[in-house]
C-alpha positions as CSV (number, residue, x, y, z in Angstrom):
1,M,-39.0,17.2,-6.1
2,K,-36.2,19.7,-5.8
3,K,-33.3,19.6,-8.2
4,T,-30.7,20.5,-5.7
5,L,-29.7,18.0,-3.0
6,H,-30.3,18.8,0.6
7,P,-27.2,20.1,2.4
8,L,-27.0,17.0,4.6
9,V,-27.3,14.8,1.5
10,Q,-24.6,16.8,-0.2
11,K,-22.3,16.4,2.8
12,T,-22.9,12.7,2.8
13,K,-22.2,12.4,-0.9
14,I,-18.8,14.1,-0.4
15,E,-18.0,11.8,2.5
16,L,-19.0,8.7,0.5
17,K,-16.8,9.7,-2.4
18,R,-13.9,10.1,0.0
19,L,-14.5,6.7,1.4
20,D,-14.6,5.2,-2.1
21,K,-10.9,6.0,-2.4
22,I,-10.0,4.3,0.8
23,K,-9.2,0.6,0.2
24,E,-8.4,-0.5,3.8
25,R,-11.2,-1.6,6.0
26,R,-12.6,1.1,8.3
27,S,-12.3,0.6,12.0
28,W,-15.2,0.4,14.4
29,E,-14.5,3.9,15.7
30,E,-14.5,5.3,12.1
31,K,-17.8,3.6,11.4
32,Q,-19.3,5.0,14.5
33,K,-18.1,8.5,13.6
34,Y,-19.7,8.1,10.2
35,N,-23.0,6.8,11.6
36,G,-23.2,9.8,14.0
37,S,-22.8,12.5,11.3
38,F,-23.8,11.2,7.8
39,L,-26.9,9.6,6.3
40,P,-27.1,5.8,6.4
41,I,-26.7,5.0,2.7
42,S,-25.2,1.6,1.9
43,V,-25.2,1.2,-1.9
44,E,-22.8,0.7,-4.8
45,P,-21.7,3.9,-6.6
46,K,-23.9,3.1,-9.6
47,L,-27.0,3.2,-7.4
48,R,-25.8,6.2,-5.3
49,G,-27.4,8.9,-7.4
50,R,-30.9,7.5,-6.9
51,A,-30.2,6.8,-3.2
52,L,-29.0,10.4,-2.6
53,R,-32.0,12.0,-4.5
54,F,-34.4,9.8,-2.6
55,M,-32.9,10.8,0.7
56,S,-32.9,14.5,-0.3
57,D,-36.6,14.3,-1.3
58,I,-37.7,12.7,2.0
59,I,-35.7,15.2,4.1
60,F,-37.1,18.2,2.2
61,L,-40.6,16.7,2.6
62,L,-40.0,16.3,6.3
63,E,-38.8,19.9,6.7
64,E,-41.7,21.3,4.8
65,N,-44.0,19.8,7.4
66,G,-42.0,20.9,10.5
67,H,-40.0,17.7,11.0
68,G,-36.4,16.7,10.3
69,I,-33.4,14.5,10.7
70,T,-31.4,14.1,13.9
71,F,-28.5,11.9,15.1
72,E,-28.8,10.1,18.4
73,Y,-26.5,7.3,19.8
74,N,-24.5,7.3,16.5
75,R,-27.7,6.5,14.6
76,C,-29.7,8.6,12.1
77,H,-33.3,9.2,12.9
78,I,-36.4,11.0,11.6
79,E,-37.8,13.2,14.3
80,M,-41.6,13.7,14.2
81,Y,-43.8,15.0,17.1
82,G,-40.9,14.4,19.5
83,Q,-40.5,10.8,18.4
84,L,-37.3,9.3,16.9
85,T,-37.4,6.7,14.2
86,E,-34.2,5.1,12.9
87,I,-33.8,5.0,9.2
88,N,-31.5,3.1,6.7
89,L,-31.2,3.1,2.9
90,R,-29.5,0.1,1.5
91,Q,-28.9,-2.0,-1.6
92,K,-31.0,-5.2,-1.2
93,Y,-29.2,-8.5,-0.9
94,F,-31.1,-11.8,-1.1
95,R,-30.1,-14.7,1.0
96,K,-29.7,-17.9,-1.0
97,R,-29.2,-21.4,0.2
98,D,-27.2,-23.8,-1.9
99,K,-26.6,-27.6,-1.7
100,D,-23.5,-29.4,-2.8
101,A,-23.3,-32.8,-4.4
102,L,-23.4,-34.5,-1.0
103,G,-26.5,-32.6,0.1
104,Y,-24.8,-30.2,2.5
105,G,-26.3,-26.8,2.5
106,S,-24.6,-23.4,2.6
107,E,-25.8,-19.8,2.6
108,R,-24.7,-16.9,0.4
109,Y,-26.0,-13.4,-0.3
110,E,-26.8,-12.5,-3.8
111,K,-26.6,-8.8,-4.7
112,S,-29.4,-7.1,-6.4
113,E,-29.8,-3.6,-7.9
114,L,-32.9,-2.8,-5.8
115,L,-33.1,0.0,-3.3
116,E,-34.7,-0.6,0.1
117,F,-35.6,2.0,2.7
118,Q,-36.0,0.8,6.2
119,I,-37.3,2.3,9.4
120,G,-37.0,1.1,13.0
121,S,-34.2,-0.5,14.9
122,Y,-35.5,-3.9,15.8
123,A,-38.8,-4.8,14.2
124,R,-37.9,-3.0,11.0
125,K,-40.4,-2.1,8.3
126,G,-39.2,-1.5,4.7
127,W,-40.2,-0.4,1.2
128,M,-38.3,-1.7,-1.8
129,D,-38.1,-1.4,-5.5
130,K,-40.5,-3.7,-7.4
131,K,-41.0,-4.6,-11.0
132,T,-43.9,-2.1,-11.4
133,K,-43.0,0.4,-8.7
134,R,-39.8,2.2,-7.8
135,L,-38.8,3.2,-4.2
136,E,-39.4,6.9,-5.2
137,D,-43.1,6.1,-5.8
138,Y,-43.5,5.2,-2.2
139,L,-42.3,8.6,-0.9
140,M,-45.8,9.8,0.3
141,T,-46.7,6.3,1.5
142,I,-43.6,6.3,3.7
143,Y,-44.2,9.8,4.9
144,E,-47.8,9.1,5.8
145,Y,-46.8,5.9,7.6
146,L,-44.2,7.7,9.6
147,D,-46.6,10.5,10.4
148,K,-49.3,8.1,11.6
149,D,-46.9,5.9,13.6
150,S,-45.1,8.9,15.2
151,R,-48.4,10.5,16.2
152,Q,-49.6,7.2,17.8
153,W,-46.3,6.9,19.7
154,A,-46.5,10.6,20.7
155,D,-50.1,10.1,21.9
156,L,-49.2,6.9,23.8
157,R,-46.3,8.6,25.5
158,E,-48.4,11.6,26.4
159,E,-50.9,9.3,28.0
160,Q,-48.1,7.5,29.8
161,R,-46.8,10.9,31.0
162,I,-50.2,11.9,32.3
163,Q,-50.7,8.6,34.0
164,E,-47.2,8.8,35.6
165,E,-48.0,12.3,36.8
166,R,-51.3,11.0,38.3
167,N,-49.4,8.2,39.9
168,R,-46.8,10.6,41.3
169,I,-49.5,12.8,42.8
170,Q,-51.3,9.8,44.2
171,K,-48.1,8.5,45.8
172,E,-47.4,11.9,47.3
173,K,-50.9,12.0,48.8
174,E,-50.5,8.5,50.1
175,A,-47.0,9.4,51.5
176,E,-48.5,12.5,53.2
177,I,-51.3,10.5,54.7
178,A,-48.8,7.8,55.9
179,K,-46.6,10.6,57.3
180,K,-49.5,12.1,59.2
181,K,-50.5,8.7,60.6
182,A,-47.0,8.0,61.7
183,L,-46.7,11.4,63.4
184,E,-50.1,10.8,65.1
185,A,-49.0,7.4,66.3
186,E,-45.7,8.9,67.5
187,K,-47.5,11.7,69.3
188,F,-49.9,9.2,71.0
189,N,-47.1,6.9,72.1
190,Q,-45.3,9.9,73.5
191,L,-48.5,10.9,75.4
192,I,-48.7,7.4,76.9
193,L,-45.0,7.5,77.9
194,D,-45.4,11.0,79.4
195,A,-48.4,9.9,81.4
196,E,-46.6,6.8,82.7
197,K,-43.6,8.9,83.7
198,H,-45.9,11.4,85.4
199,Q,-47.6,8.6,87.4
200,K,-44.2,7.3,88.4
201,A,-43.2,10.8,89.6
202,I,-46.5,11.0,91.6
203,M,-45.8,7.6,93.1
204,I,-42.2,8.7,94.1
205,R,-43.4,12.0,95.7
206,S,-46.1,10.1,97.6
207,Y,-43.6,7.6,98.8
208,L,-41.2,10.4,99.8
209,N,-44.0,12.3,101.7
210,T,-44.8,9.1,103.7
211,L,-41.1,8.4,104.3
212,G,-40.5,11.9,105.6
213,K,-43.4,11.6,108.0
214,N,-42.3,8.3,109.4
215,L,-38.6,9.0,109.9
216,N,-36.7,11.6,111.9
217,H,-35.0,13.9,109.5
218,K,-31.9,13.6,111.6
219,E,-31.7,9.9,111.0
220,E,-29.8,8.4,108.1
221,F,-31.4,6.6,105.3
222,Q,-29.6,4.4,102.7
223,G,-26.2,5.7,103.9
224,Q,-27.0,9.4,104.0
225,K,-29.0,11.9,106.0
226,L,-32.7,11.6,105.4
227,Q,-33.2,15.1,104.2
228,E,-30.3,14.7,101.6
229,Y,-32.0,11.5,100.4
230,L,-35.4,13.2,100.1
231,N,-33.9,16.1,98.2
232,W,-32.1,13.7,95.8
233,A,-35.2,11.5,95.3
234,S,-37.4,14.6,94.8
235,Q,-35.0,15.8,92.1
236,K,-35.2,12.4,90.3
237,A,-39.0,12.6,90.4
238,N,-38.8,16.0,88.8
239,E,-36.4,14.8,86.1
240,I,-38.8,12.1,84.9
241,D,-42.0,14.2,85.3
242,P,-42.8,15.8,81.9
243,L,-44.9,18.5,83.6
244,K,-42.0,19.5,85.7
245,K,-39.4,19.4,82.9
246,D,-41.6,21.6,80.7
247,H,-41.6,24.4,83.3
248,E,-38.0,24.2,84.5
């Protein structure tokens, strides 16, 4: 254990002393500001020395092994192998249930002089002073637990990342296959449509050829001279014929 406090612990110590002098209740914004910059130590002044030294020891141990402390979302976390674990050091309070003379129950919290170090944000795990063992004696146990847990989460998230990458590649392949199928279907449908249009153009030209042979070109047909009609109808056949359109 190092005799000097870690700079972040020293910074927190100064801030806690400043807050001791403030009697009014801190606002939510002030609490959030504190949580986003200082270590989460919630103990009475008489227990603060131990709490600060414990925090200093665990931070130095982390840094010696390439890890550290970081603040995210106005919460203090230990960062190991890219994983964040929220931490908290508090004075333990025990919940007590009392009954009055009429048998009605009420709850209260009884303050102890025990320190408790917690990790996690929801399903928290903690280590606490006991009769035969102080919190400081759990230092390596806490570190080894954090190391193992962080490695497991890091491995799991790496597996998830690899699987997500595989899924992404598979989806891209499937999308490419679907795109090719759609283009092939579109191409085939266009082929059928072009063939049908070409056949219609052939039918029109055949009809016009027969019409021209059976009528005198000087005669009128459908309100105009036959030749004008034949020219107009021939142009319409060319317009729908994909073979003619491609060469115009």
